[in-house]
C-alpha positions as CSV (number, residue, x, y, z in Angstrom):
1,M,3.9,13.4,15.1
2,K,2.6,12.7,11.6
3,K,3.2,15.1,8.6
4,N,1.6,16.1,5.5
5,R,3.8,15.9,2.6
6,S,3.4,18.6,0.4
7,N,4.5,18.5,-3.7
8,S,2.9,19.1,-6.9
9,G,2.4,15.1,-8.0
10,I,0.2,13.5,-10.5
11,E,-2.6,12.1,-9.3
12,P,-3.6,8.7,-10.2
13,E,-6.1,7.9,-12.9
14,N,-9.3,6.6,-12.5
15,M,-10.2,7.9,-9.0
16,N,-12.9,9.0,-7.5
17,R,-12.9,13.0,-6.5
18,I,-14.5,15.3,-4.3
19,E,-14.3,19.1,-5.6
20,G,-15.7,22.3,-3.2
21,R,-15.0,23.2,0.2
22,N,-17.5,21.8,2.3
23,P,-18.1,18.6,0.1
24,V,-14.4,17.5,0.9
25,L,-14.6,18.9,4.9
26,E,-17.4,16.9,5.4
27,A,-15.7,13.2,3.7
28,F,-13.1,14.4,6.2
29,R,-15.7,14.2,9.3
30,A,-17.5,11.4,7.5
31,G,-14.6,8.8,7.9
32,K,-14.0,8.7,4.0
33,T,-10.6,7.5,3.5
34,V,-9.1,10.4,1.6
35,D,-5.8,9.5,-0.9
36,K,-4.8,12.4,-1.9
37,L,-6.0,15.7,-1.4
38,F,-4.7,19.3,-3.8
39,V,-5.1,22.6,-2.5
40,L,-4.6,26.2,-4.4
41,D,-1.0,27.2,-3.0
42,G,-1.0,29.9,-0.9
43,C,-4.7,30.0,0.0
44,T,-5.0,30.5,3.5
45,D,-9.1,31.3,3.7
46,G,-10.6,29.9,6.7
47,A,-12.2,26.8,5.3
48,V,-9.3,25.8,3.8
49,L,-7.0,25.9,6.7
50,S,-9.9,23.6,8.2
51,I,-9.4,21.0,5.5
52,L,-6.2,21.0,6.0
53,R,-6.0,20.7,9.5
54,E,-8.6,17.5,8.9
55,A,-5.3,16.4,6.7
56,K,-2.9,16.6,8.8
57,K,-5.3,14.2,11.4
58,H,-5.8,11.9,9.0
59,D,-2.3,11.7,7.4
60,T,-3.5,12.5,3.8
61,I,-0.6,13.2,1.3
62,V,-1.7,17.0,0.7
63,N,-0.7,18.9,-2.7
64,K,-0.5,22.2,-3.0
65,V,-1.2,23.2,-6.7
66,S,-1.7,26.3,-8.9
67,K,-5.2,27.3,-10.3
68,D,-4.5,26.1,-13.3
69,R,-3.8,22.2,-12.2
70,L,-6.8,22.7,-10.4
71,D,-9.0,24.1,-13.4
72,Q,-7.5,20.9,-15.3
73,M,-8.6,18.3,-12.8
74,S,-11.7,19.5,-12.0
75,Q,-15.1,17.4,-13.2
76,T,-17.4,20.0,-12.2
77,G,-16.0,23.8,-12.5
78,V,-16.4,24.7,-9.1
79,H,-13.3,23.2,-6.9
80,Q,-13.1,26.4,-5.0
81,G,-9.3,25.6,-4.7
82,V,-9.9,22.1,-3.2
83,I,-9.9,18.6,-4.7
84,A,-9.5,15.5,-2.8
85,Q,-9.0,12.0,-4.0
86,V,-10.9,9.7,-2.1
87,S,-10.3,5.6,-1.8
88,D,-12.8,3.8,-3.9
89,Y,-12.5,0.8,-1.0
90,K,-12.3,0.5,2.9
91,Y,-8.9,0.2,4.2
92,A,-8.5,-2.6,6.6
93,E,-6.3,-2.7,10.0
94,L,-3.3,-4.3,10.9
95,D,-5.7,-6.3,14.0
96,D,-8.1,-7.4,11.0
97,I,-5.9,-8.7,8.6
98,L,-4.1,-11.0,12.2
99,E,-7.7,-11.7,12.9
100,N,-8.3,-13.3,9.3
101,A,-5.9,-15.7,10.3
102,R,-7.0,-16.5,14.1
103,K,-10.7,-17.3,12.2
104,K,-9.1,-19.7,10.2
105,G,-6.8,-21.3,12.7
106,E,-4.2,-20.7,10.7
107,E,0.1,-18.9,11.2
108,P,-0.5,-15.5,9.9
109,F,0.9,-15.0,6.5
110,I,1.5,-11.6,5.2
111,I,2.6,-9.4,2.4
112,L,3.6,-6.3,3.2
113,L,4.7,-3.7,0.0
114,D,7.6,-1.1,0.6
115,Q,6.3,2.0,-2.2
116,I,4.6,-0.5,-4.8
117,E,3.4,2.0,-7.4
118,D,2.0,0.7,-10.3
119,P,-2.0,0.0,-9.5
120,H,-1.8,-3.2,-11.9
121,N,0.8,-4.5,-10.0
122,L,-1.0,-3.6,-6.5
123,G,-4.0,-5.6,-8.4
124,A,-1.9,-8.7,-9.3
125,I,0.2,-8.7,-5.4
126,I,-3.2,-8.5,-4.3
127,R,-4.5,-11.6,-6.3
128,T,-1.5,-13.5,-5.9
129,A,-1.9,-13.1,-1.7
130,N,-6.0,-14.4,-1.8
131,L,-4.6,-17.5,-4.2
132,A,-1.6,-18.3,-2.1
133,G,-3.8,-17.7,1.4
134,A,-2.1,-14.9,2.8
135,H,-4.2,-13.5,5.3
136,G,-4.0,-9.9,4.0
137,V,-1.8,-7.1,2.6
138,V,0.3,-3.8,3.8
139,I,0.9,-1.1,1.8
140,T,2.6,2.7,2.8
141,K,0.4,5.7,2.6
142,H,2.8,7.5,0.9
143,R,4.4,6.9,-2.7
144,S,1.6,3.8,-3.1
145,A,-0.7,3.5,-5.9
146,P,-4.0,3.5,-3.5
147,L,-7.1,0.6,-4.0
148,T,-9.1,2.1,-7.1
149,G,-11.0,0.4,-9.7
150,V,-8.0,-0.2,-11.6
151,V,-6.4,-2.2,-9.3
152,A,-9.5,-4.1,-8.5
153,K,-9.6,-5.6,-12.0
154,A,-6.3,-6.3,-12.0
155,S,-6.7,-7.9,-9.0
156,A,-9.4,-9.9,-10.8
157,G,-12.2,-9.6,-7.6
158,A,-9.3,-10.5,-5.1
159,I,-10.0,-7.3,-3.7
160,N,-13.3,-8.1,-2.1
161,Y,-11.7,-11.0,-0.5
162,V,-8.3,-10.1,0.7
163,P,-7.9,-7.2,3.7
164,V,-5.6,-4.4,2.7
165,A,-3.9,-2.1,5.5
166,K,-2.3,1.2,4.7
167,V,0.4,2.7,7.6
168,P,2.4,5.6,7.5
169,N,5.5,3.8,8.5
170,L,6.2,0.2,7.2
171,G,8.7,-0.3,9.3
172,A,7.0,0.4,12.4
173,A,4.3,-2.0,11.1
174,I,6.8,-4.4,11.0
175,E,7.6,-4.2,14.6
176,E,4.4,-4.2,15.7
177,L,3.5,-7.4,13.8
178,K,7.1,-8.9,15.4
179,R,5.6,-8.0,18.7
180,E,2.8,-10.5,17.1
181,G,4.8,-13.0,16.5
182,L,5.8,-12.7,12.9
183,W,9.4,-12.7,11.6
184,F,10.3,-11.2,8.4
185,V,11.7,-12.0,5.0
186,C,12.1,-9.3,2.4
187,A,13.2,-9.9,-1.5
188,D,16.4,-9.2,-2.6
189,M,18.3,-10.0,-5.4
190,D,21.8,-10.6,-2.8
191,G,19.9,-12.1,-0.6
192,T,20.2,-16.1,0.2
193,V,18.8,-18.2,-2.8
194,M,15.4,-19.4,-1.3
195,Y,15.0,-22.9,-1.2
196,D,17.8,-22.9,1.0
197,M,15.7,-21.0,3.8
198,D,13.0,-22.2,6.3
199,L,10.0,-19.9,5.1
200,K,7.9,-21.9,7.4
201,G,5.8,-20.3,11.2
202,P,4.1,-17.0,11.2
203,I,5.5,-15.1,8.7
204,G,5.6,-11.9,6.8
205,L,6.8,-11.2,3.1
206,V,8.4,-7.7,2.5
207,V,8.6,-7.3,-1.8
208,G,9.9,-3.3,-2.9
209,N,9.0,-1.0,-5.0
210,E,9.8,-1.4,-8.6
211,G,12.4,0.8,-9.2
212,S,14.3,1.1,-6.0
213,G,13.6,-2.0,-4.4
214,V,13.3,-2.3,-0.4
215,S,14.3,0.6,1.1
216,R,17.4,0.0,3.3
217,L,15.7,1.2,6.5
218,V,13.1,-1.5,5.7
219,K,15.9,-4.0,5.0
220,E,17.1,-3.8,8.6
221,K,13.9,-4.4,10.0
222,C,14.2,-7.6,8.3
223,D,15.1,-11.0,9.9
224,L,16.2,-12.6,6.7
225,V,17.1,-11.4,2.9
226,A,15.9,-13.9,0.2
227,S,16.8,-14.4,-3.5
228,I,15.2,-15.9,-6.2
229,P,17.6,-17.7,-8.7
230,M,17.8,-16.7,-12.0
231,K,19.3,-18.1,-15.4
232,G,18.3,-15.6,-17.8
233,D,20.0,-12.9,-19.8
234,I,18.3,-10.0,-17.4
235,D,18.4,-9.5,-14.2
236,S,15.4,-9.2,-12.4
237,L,11.5,-10.2,-12.5
238,N,8.5,-7.8,-12.7
239,V,7.9,-7.2,-9.1
240,S,4.3,-8.9,-8.8
241,V,6.3,-11.9,-10.5
242,A,8.6,-12.1,-7.9
243,A,6.3,-11.4,-5.1
244,G,4.2,-14.9,-6.6
245,V,7.1,-16.5,-6.9
246,L,8.6,-16.0,-3.1
247,S,4.9,-16.5,-2.0
248,Y,4.2,-20.1,-3.3
249,E,7.6,-21.3,-2.1
250,I,6.3,-19.8,1.4
251,V,3.0,-22.1,0.7
252,R,5.4,-25.2,-0.4
253,Q,7.6,-25.0,2.7
254,R,4.0,-25.1,4.7
255,L,2.4,-27.8,3.0
256,G,5.7,-29.8,3.7
257,V,5.6,-30.5,-0.2
258,N,9.6,-31.5,-1.4
């Protein structure tokens, strides 16, 4: 069963907003991708309850906030207790990513992101995905940066060419893709050095959150754990850099370059 998440989260900047009960309800019914819904805490008005039902149906994150918070967010001054943040870009489905590989006559190469929260990191990874020949990127519905203008700018336009799917549960998405013949490697400092691994074939590369890395439950779904050898005085790479290094090791092996 899908559940909404209610909290007092702060919305990302540079998002498109729809304000007011009827406009928000119509946005849901028109099929727009609503990344987050901000609702006046304690409001039980019939129209608001209808909006909440639509949010639940679409697995939209719901944040119940104070009137002062809504007033601060509002760009129109007539929010009526409801503000929706809608995506700037249309999300793909997992099947779209697989079809992208089929059209190119290539074995699938997909980059899956376990709660990447920084839009600049997301954009940089999408840029790498395009240049490395990945067929798509998968992000999580919760605790992930959505597709925005900031992401588009960081991707240097690659967002227009790389299908990005948003899923409620990354572990379930991995299981679905395994049934399509993919196997999975995740990035972790405690893994096997990537140069000692066979990374060919239909593959999914899983990269984790900026602070906590790949979650335990997602890591357990992966077939292998890869690490990047490091010789410096600090112990980690930026997540977008790590994704790039591992992606190009996959590219190297696919090309058969020694």
